[in-house]
N, C-alpha and C positions, 0 to 999 in steps of 0.2 A: 618408466618401468624400472623396477629394481631387479637386477639379475644377480645370481650368485652361483657358487659351486659348493657342493658338499660331497662327502665320501660315504658310499654305501657298499657294503660287501667288498671293500678294497678297491672300488672303482670310483673315479671322480665323475660326478653327474651334474647336470645343469638344473638350476632351479629358478623360479620366479616368485617373488614375494607378492602375495595377494592378501585381501582382507580376510580370507579364510585360512591362511597359513602359507607354507612354502609349497608351491606346485613342483612335484617331481616331473620334469618335462618328459623324460623317457617313459615313465609309467603312464602319464596322461596320454601320450601318443599311442601306446598300446591299447589303452582302454577306449580311446575315442577314434582309433583307426587312422592315425596320421603319421605312422612311424617313418615312412620312406623320405619325407621331406623335412624332417625335424632336425634342427641343429643340435649337436652334441655338447658344445661348450660355447663360451662367450665369444671366442674368436670366430667360430662358425656363424654366430649371430651377426657379428660385425661384417664379415665378408658376405653374408647372405642378404644384407641390405633390407629394404622395405619388406620383401617377401618373408624373410626369416622373422622379422618383428611381427608381422601380421599372423604368422603361424603361432608364435608365442601368445599373442593376444587372444586368438581363438581358443587355444588350449586353456589359458587361464580363465576365460569366461566360462568354458564348459566345466572346468573344475570347480569354480565358485558356485555355479548354478546347479550342479549335480547334487543330489541328495546322498550319493554314495561316494564318499571321499577317502575311504580306507585304502591305503597304499598309494594314493595320488597326492593327498595333502599331508604335509609333515609339519611338526612343530619346530620352530626355531630353536627352542631350548634343548631339543633332543639331537640337533644336527652335529655331525663332525664336519667342521667347515674346511673348505679349501680356499686358496686365494681367489679373489673375484676375477683375476686374469691369471691364467695358469701357464701360458707359453708366449710371453711377449718377445718380439724380435729384439727390442731394445728397452732398457730402463735408463732413462736420461734424467739427471738430477741438476737442479739449479741451486747454487750456494749463495748465501748472503743476500737473499732476495726480499727481506723485509727490512724496512728502514730502521726500526727500533732494534732489531736483532743485530744489524751491522753496528749500530751505536753501542749496544751492550758489550760487544766483543772488541770494541775499540778498532774496528776495521773501517777503512774508507768505503764510502758509498761506491759500488762498482759502476764504471762507465758502460760496461757491456755485461751481459749475463755471464756468470761464472758457471761453467759447464763441467760436470764430472759424470760418473756412471756407476751403476751397480750391475750385477749379473743375476741370472735366474736362480743360482744357488741361494741368493739372499731372500727369495720369496718365502713368505709364511702367511698363515691365515689367521682370521679372527679366532681367538681362544687358543691358538697354538702356544706352547711354551717356546720362548726364545732362549737359547743357551748362550750364556755369557762366555766368551772365549777365554781360555786359560792364559792367553798371551796379552790380555788387557785387564786393567783394573779401573778404567775410566770410560765406561759405556754410558752414553747420554741418549736421551729421547729427543725426537724432533717431529712434532705434529706437522703434517703437510697435506695439502690438497694435491691429488694426483689427477692428471689429465690422461684419458685414453683416446688415442687417435682412431678415427673412424674410416679414413680412406687415404690412399697414397697422396703424400703432400710434398711438394717441391716448389720453392720460390713463391710461396703464397704471400700475398700482401696482408698486412695487419688487419685491414678492413674485412677480409674474407676468412681469416684464420679460424674463427670459432665454428664456421661451417664444416670444418674438417674434424671436429670433435665428436666422438660417439658418446662419451659420458665421462663421469668423474667418480672418484672414490676417496675414502680416507686412507692415509698412509702414515707410516712411522719410519722416518729416515734414521734408524738407529746408527749411532756413530761411536766407534772406539777412539776417543780423542787422542790418547797417547799414540796409537798407531797412525791416526790421521795426520798428526803433526810431526811425525818422525822425519818426513821429507816434505818437499814443496808440493808433491802430488798426494791428493787426499784419498785415493782409491783404497789403499790397504785398510784404512779404518772404516770404510763404508761397505765393503764387500764380504764381510763375514757371513757365515751361514745364518739364515733367518733374519737378516738385518733389514728386510723390506716387507714388513707386514702390509697387506692390502685387503681392504674390505670394510665391513662385512659384505656390502653390496657394490655392484657397479650400477650407478644410477644414470639413466640416459639424459642427454643434455637438455631435452625438452622439459624434464621435470626440475632441473636445477636453475634454469634461467641464467642470470648474470653470475658467472663464477668469481668475478672480481669484487663481490660484496657478500661474503659468507663468514659467519662467526666460526672461529677455529679455536679449539681448546685441547690441552693435554692435562690429564689428571693422573697423579701418581699416588697410589694407596689412599685414594679419596681426597687428596689435596690438589687443588687447581694450581698448576705450575705455569701454564701458558693460557692466555685468554686474549685473543686478538681478532682481527678481521682481515680477510684477504685483500681488502682495500689498502692495506699498508704495504702491499708488494711494491717493490721498486719497478720491476718489469711485470706487467699484467699478463694474464694468460694468453691473450691474442698476440702480444708482443713476443712472448717466449716462443710460441709456435712459429710465428713468422721468422724470427731470428734463426731458430734451429733449421728451418726448411731452406734457408739460404746456403747452408753448409752441408746438409745431409738429407737424404730422402727419408721422410717419416712414413712408416708402414702401418696398415691397420693393426690395432692391438698394441702398438708401441705405448709405453707408459712414460709420462713426464712428471717427476716430482718437482714441485714449484717453489720449494724453500720453506723455511720455518720462521715463525714469529719469535719475539723476545721471550725469555723465561727459561732457556735451556740452562743446564747445570754449568756449562763452560762459561756462561755469562755472569755467574755469581762471583762475589769476592772469594778469594782463595780459601779463606777460613770457613766458608759455607758450602764448599763444593763437596757434596756427598753423592758419589756416582751410584748408578743402579746396582743392586745387589740381589742375591738369591731371595726369591719370595716377593719381590716388588711386583705390583700389578699396575700396568701402564695402559691408559685408555686415551685414544685420540678420537675426538668428537667434532664433527664438522656439520654445520647447519645443512639440512636436507639429505645428508649422506649417511647418517647413522654413526654408531660408536664402535670403534675397533679396539678390542682389549686383548692384551697379551701378558702372560706371566713370565717374569725373568727367572731363569734357573741356572745353577752352576753347570758348566759343561762336565759331563761324566768322563771318567778315565784319568 
């Protein structure tokens, strides 16, 4: 199932992508008489388990089969999108996790996952403008696979780790390289407003299958900059989840960004490093997960 959020009349609402369009879950619940038990957002879906998923399936089937779709089925092209996870407890990031990316930046292959973080202020949605901070002139793209945790996870072995995943989405770990490299701690360059676009969909794990074998691309103004596969990860998804769970409790809805492949601006020779600027359009596209697009804009003021 492909779950999403959109904004209608100033309120964030839950949607499900169907063959007939995007199901407005709240409107469908009103129409088909299921309002009391219907989740309001993706986190409620995750916490609601199989029952919540079954409710969404029933509503989607009713919406597709009904001849009266006005107000229930919406067109993707008309949506004002919201992040596919709107209130994660944690946004955990893994650095230098693709072998060829580590090589292009002349970094040693990590012996352990490199862990840093973003905060909720960094969340942004498909088609949102991302404002380039006035304090940086070296903003870089990073196409990444994001894992969304489905249940509380602590000390999980690698062999069971993927059982704890609810789903996956496309992400862009935008990075202000000059701020990132100012000190040995990377957070300043990673936590700027809007620097964690997620979406367009949260795709349930059963639809994705093996997350360690997905094509991943980043396209800037129509030019392919990154084109790789998650199989190039140094630490695969199951290893990352298991490793993190040895040190912290992962909660439902937590987001893990798993690293970026080669092709980032920072990896270019100095004379070719042209960082993101006002008007640039950046798309992250991952097999089975859809394309996440954002417009870079100068920060106002």
